[in-house]
C-alpha positions as a Markdown table, in Angstrom:
| # | Residue | x | y | z |
|---|---|---|---|---|
| 1 | Met | -13.7 | 10.8 | 2.9 |
| 2 | Phe | -10.8 | 9.8 | 0.8 |
| 3 | Gly | -8.7 | 12.9 | 0.3 |
| 4 | Arg | -5.1 | 13.1 | -0.6 |
| 5 | Ser | -4.0 | 12.5 | 2.9 |
| 6 | His | -5.9 | 9.1 | 3.0 |
| 7 | Ala | -5.1 | 7.8 | -0.5 |
| 8 | Gln | -3.9 | 4.1 | -0.3 |
| 9 | Pro | -2.1 | 2.5 | -3.1 |
| 10 | Leu | -3.4 | -0.8 | -3.9 |
| 11 | Thr | -0.8 | -3.5 | -4.8 |
| 12 | Val | -1.4 | -7.0 | -6.4 |
| 13 | Glu | 1.2 | -9.7 | -6.8 |
| 14 | Leu | 0.4 | -12.9 | -8.7 |
| 15 | Asn | 2.7 | -15.9 | -8.7 |
| 16 | Leu | 2.3 | -17.3 | -12.1 |
| 17 | Ser | 5.0 | -19.7 | -12.1 |
| 18 | Ser | 2.5 | -22.6 | -12.2 |
| 19 | Pro | -0.8 | -22.0 | -14.1 |
| 20 | Ser | -2.5 | -24.5 | -11.7 |
| 21 | Asn | -1.2 | -22.8 | -8.7 |
| 22 | Val | -2.2 | -19.1 | -9.0 |
| 23 | Glu | -1.6 | -17.5 | -5.7 |
| 24 | Pro | -2.7 | -13.8 | -5.6 |
| 25 | Ser | -1.5 | -11.4 | -3.0 |
| 26 | Ile | -3.5 | -8.3 | -2.8 |
| 27 | Phe | -2.9 | -5.6 | -0.4 |
| 28 | Leu | -3.4 | -2.0 | 0.4 |
| 29 | Pro | -0.4 | -0.7 | 2.4 |
| 30 | Arg | -1.2 | 1.6 | 5.5 |
| 31 | Pro | -2.4 | 5.1 | 4.8 |
| 32 | Pro | 0.6 | 7.5 | 4.5 |
| 33 | Ser | 0.3 | 11.2 | 5.7 |
| 34 | Leu | 1.7 | 12.8 | 2.5 |
| 35 | Tyr | 1.7 | 11.8 | -1.2 |
| 36 | Pro | 4.0 | 13.8 | -3.4 |
| 37 | Ser | 3.2 | 13.7 | -7.1 |
| 38 | Asn | 6.7 | 12.4 | -8.0 |
| 39 | Ile | 9.4 | 11.4 | -5.6 |
| 40 | Phe | 12.1 | 12.1 | -8.4 |
| 41 | Thr | 11.2 | 15.7 | -8.3 |
| 42 | Met | 11.5 | 16.2 | -4.6 |
| 43 | Ser | 14.2 | 18.3 | -3.2 |
| 44 | Asp | 16.5 | 17.5 | -0.2 |
| 45 | Ala | 14.6 | 20.1 | 1.7 |
| 46 | Glu | 11.3 | 18.3 | 0.9 |
| 47 | Tyr | 12.8 | 15.1 | 2.2 |
| 48 | Lys | 14.0 | 16.8 | 5.3 |
| 49 | Glu | 10.6 | 18.4 | 6.0 |
| 50 | Ala | 8.9 | 14.9 | 5.7 |
| 51 | Phe | 11.6 | 13.3 | 7.8 |
| 52 | Ala | 11.1 | 16.0 | 10.6 |
| 53 | Leu | 7.2 | 15.3 | 10.6 |
| 54 | Phe | 8.1 | 11.8 | 11.7 |
| 55 | Asp | 10.9 | 13.0 | 14.2 |
| 56 | Lys | 8.4 | 13.0 | 17.1 |
| 57 | Lys | 11.0 | 13.7 | 19.9 |
| 58 | Gly | 12.8 | 16.3 | 17.9 |
| 59 | Thr | 16.2 | 14.4 | 18.1 |
| 60 | Gly | 16.9 | 14.2 | 14.4 |
| 61 | Thr | 16.0 | 10.6 | 14.2 |
| 62 | Ile | 12.8 | 8.5 | 13.7 |
| 63 | Ser | 11.9 | 5.2 | 15.2 |
| 64 | Arg | 12.1 | 2.0 | 13.2 |
| 65 | Glu | 8.5 | 1.7 | 13.6 |
| 66 | Ser | 8.0 | 5.0 | 11.5 |
| 67 | Leu | 10.1 | 3.9 | 8.7 |
| 68 | Gly | 7.4 | 2.2 | 6.6 |
| 69 | Asp | 5.0 | 5.2 | 7.0 |
| 70 | Leu | 7.7 | 7.7 | 6.1 |
| 71 | Leu | 8.7 | 5.7 | 3.1 |
| 72 | Arg | 4.9 | 5.5 | 2.0 |
| 73 | Ala | 4.5 | 9.2 | 2.7 |
| 74 | Leu | 7.3 | 9.8 | 0.1 |
| 75 | Gly | 5.5 | 7.7 | -2.4 |
| 76 | Gln | 7.4 | 4.5 | -2.1 |
| 77 | Asn | 5.6 | 1.2 | -2.1 |
| 78 | Pro | 7.3 | -1.1 | 0.3 |
| 79 | Thr | 5.6 | -4.3 | 1.5 |
| 80 | Gln | 5.3 | -5.0 | 5.3 |
| 81 | Ala | 8.0 | -7.7 | 4.8 |
| 82 | Glu | 10.4 | -5.2 | 3.1 |
| 83 | Val | 9.8 | -2.7 | 5.9 |
| 84 | Ala | 10.4 | -5.4 | 8.6 |
| 85 | Asp | 13.7 | -6.4 | 6.9 |
| 86 | Leu | 14.8 | -2.8 | 6.7 |
| 87 | Ala | 13.8 | -2.0 | 10.2 |
| 88 | Asn | 15.6 | -5.1 | 11.5 |
| 89 | Ala | 18.6 | -4.1 | 9.9 |
| 90 | Ala | 18.6 | -0.5 | 11.0 |
| 91 | Pro | 19.5 | 1.0 | 14.5 |
| 92 | Lys | 16.7 | 1.6 | 16.8 |
| 93 | Glu | 16.6 | 5.3 | 15.9 |
| 94 | Ile | 17.3 | 6.1 | 12.3 |
| 95 | Asp | 19.1 | 9.4 | 11.5 |
| 96 | Tyr | 18.4 | 11.4 | 8.3 |
| 97 | Gln | 21.4 | 10.2 | 6.4 |
| 98 | Ser | 20.6 | 6.4 | 7.3 |
| 99 | Phe | 17.1 | 7.1 | 6.0 |
| 100 | Leu | 18.3 | 8.5 | 2.8 |
| 101 | Asn | 20.5 | 5.6 | 2.4 |
| 102 | Ile | 17.4 | 3.2 | 2.7 |
| 103 | Leu | 15.1 | 5.5 | 0.5 |
| 104 | Asn | 17.7 | 5.5 | -2.3 |
| 105 | Arg | 18.7 | 1.8 | -2.0 |
| 106 | Pro | 20.2 | 0.3 | -5.1 |
| 107 | Asn | 17.1 | -1.9 | -5.9 |
| 108 | Gly | 14.5 | 0.6 | -4.8 |
| 109 | Phe | 11.0 | -0.5 | -4.1 |
| 110 | Lys | 8.5 | -2.2 | -6.4 |
| 111 | Pro | 6.1 | 0.3 | -8.2 |
| 112 | Ala | 2.4 | 0.0 | -7.0 |
| 113 | Gly | 1.2 | -1.5 | -10.3 |
| 114 | Thr | -1.4 | -0.6 | -12.8 |
| 115 | Pro | -5.2 | -0.9 | -12.5 |
| 116 | Glu | -5.1 | -3.8 | -15.1 |
| 117 | Glu | -2.7 | -5.8 | -12.8 |
| 118 | Phe | -4.9 | -5.2 | -9.8 |
| 119 | Ile | -8.0 | -6.3 | -11.8 |
| 120 | Arg | -6.4 | -9.4 | -13.0 |
| 121 | Gly | -5.6 | -10.1 | -9.3 |
| 122 | Phe | -9.3 | -9.9 | -8.4 |
| 123 | Gln | -10.3 | -12.1 | -11.5 |
| 124 | Val | -8.9 | -15.0 | -9.7 |
| 125 | Phe | -11.7 | -14.7 | -7.2 |
| 126 | Asp | -14.4 | -14.1 | -9.8 |
| 127 | Lys | -15.9 | -17.5 | -9.9 |
| 128 | Asp | -18.6 | -16.5 | -12.5 |
| 129 | Gly | -16.4 | -14.4 | -14.6 |
| 130 | Asn | -18.8 | -11.6 | -14.6 |
| 131 | Gly | -16.6 | -8.8 | -13.1 |
| 132 | Phe | -18.1 | -9.1 | -9.6 |
| 133 | Ile | -17.0 | -10.7 | -6.2 |
| 134 | Gly | -18.8 | -10.8 | -3.0 |
| 135 | Ala | -18.3 | -8.0 | -0.4 |
| 136 | Gly | -17.5 | -10.8 | 2.2 |
| 137 | Glu | -15.0 | -12.3 | 0.0 |
| 138 | Leu | -13.5 | -9.0 | -0.8 |
| 139 | Arg | -13.1 | -8.4 | 2.9 |
| 140 | Tyr | -11.7 | -11.9 | 3.5 |
| 141 | Val | -9.1 | -11.4 | 0.7 |
| 142 | Leu | -8.0 | -7.9 | 1.9 |
| 143 | Thr | -8.0 | -8.9 | 5.6 |
| 144 | Ser | -6.4 | -12.4 | 5.3 |
| 145 | Leu | -4.2 | -12.6 | 2.4 |
| 146 | Gly | -0.9 | -10.8 | 1.4 |
| 147 | Glu | -0.5 | -7.5 | 3.1 |
| 148 | Lys | -3.4 | -7.6 | 5.6 |
| 149 | Leu | -5.7 | -4.7 | 6.3 |
| 150 | Ser | -7.2 | -4.4 | 9.7 |
| 151 | Asp | -10.9 | -4.7 | 10.2 |
| 152 | Asp | -11.1 | -0.9 | 10.8 |
| 153 | Glu | -9.1 | -0.2 | 7.6 |
| 154 | Met | -11.4 | -2.4 | 5.7 |
| 155 | Asp | -14.4 | -0.7 | 7.2 |
| 156 | Glu | -13.0 | 2.8 | 6.1 |
| 157 | Leu | -12.3 | 1.3 | 2.7 |
| 158 | Leu | -15.6 | 0.0 | 2.1 |
| 159 | Lys | -17.6 | 3.0 | 3.1 |
| 160 | Gly | -17.1 | 4.5 | -0.3 |
| 161 | Val | -17.7 | 1.2 | -2.3 |
| 162 | Gln | -21.1 | 0.6 | -4.2 |
| 163 | Val | -22.4 | -2.8 | -3.0 |
| 164 | His | -25.0 | -4.2 | -5.3 |
| 165 | Pro | -28.2 | -5.5 | -3.9 |
| 166 | Asp | -27.1 | -9.0 | -4.3 |
| 167 | Gly | -24.0 | -8.3 | -2.0 |
| 168 | Asn | -21.5 | -8.1 | -4.7 |
| 169 | Ile | -19.0 | -5.5 | -5.7 |
| 170 | His | -17.9 | -4.7 | -9.3 |
| 171 | Tyr | -14.1 | -5.2 | -8.7 |
| 172 | Glu | -13.0 | -3.2 | -11.8 |
| 173 | Ser | -14.9 | 0.0 | -10.6 |
| 174 | Phe | -13.6 | -0.7 | -7.0 |
| 175 | Val | -10.0 | -0.7 | -8.3 |
| 176 | Arg | -10.4 | 2.4 | -10.3 |
| 177 | Gln | -12.1 | 4.2 | -7.6 |
| 178 | Ile | -9.5 | 3.4 | -5.0 |
| 179 | Leu | -6.5 | 4.3 | -7.3 |
| 180 | Ser | -8.1 | 7.6 | -8.5 |
| 181 | Gln | -8.0 | 8.9 | -4.8 |
């Protein structure tokens, strides 16, 4: 069900500037079509090959709408807001050199994060402190906060998740399961 081509990095951001105002943002970026093991070991030929897969018209360009998917396919982790900013600044059709400039931008993209960071993000929603959150609450969090998943994406994600008889999900197991795929 969740092969290499459907792996979804999970990202959690916490605003801890004020202890009384912890605002989590948990998101799973859209599924990419490729996931190389390490972007830094990729050759120019591999970048070109990935770019060509997204060049639907064979014109040597990709659409702005494809930019986020291509970046994620190459192992980057841009947020939807970053992709929107990059796409708005880019021409309607992005050539390979322009894409390389975006891919290798000076500040890069944030790393996806560690399992422990994601687990801390879910702890905010763990009212009982027992390592579990309700399946409905998990659905709400992932479809309503931060980088929102669609209902279809959420349904696909929950297919492989063990929901306990009381309707709760052990979020540490959930995070580790998702990140291992």
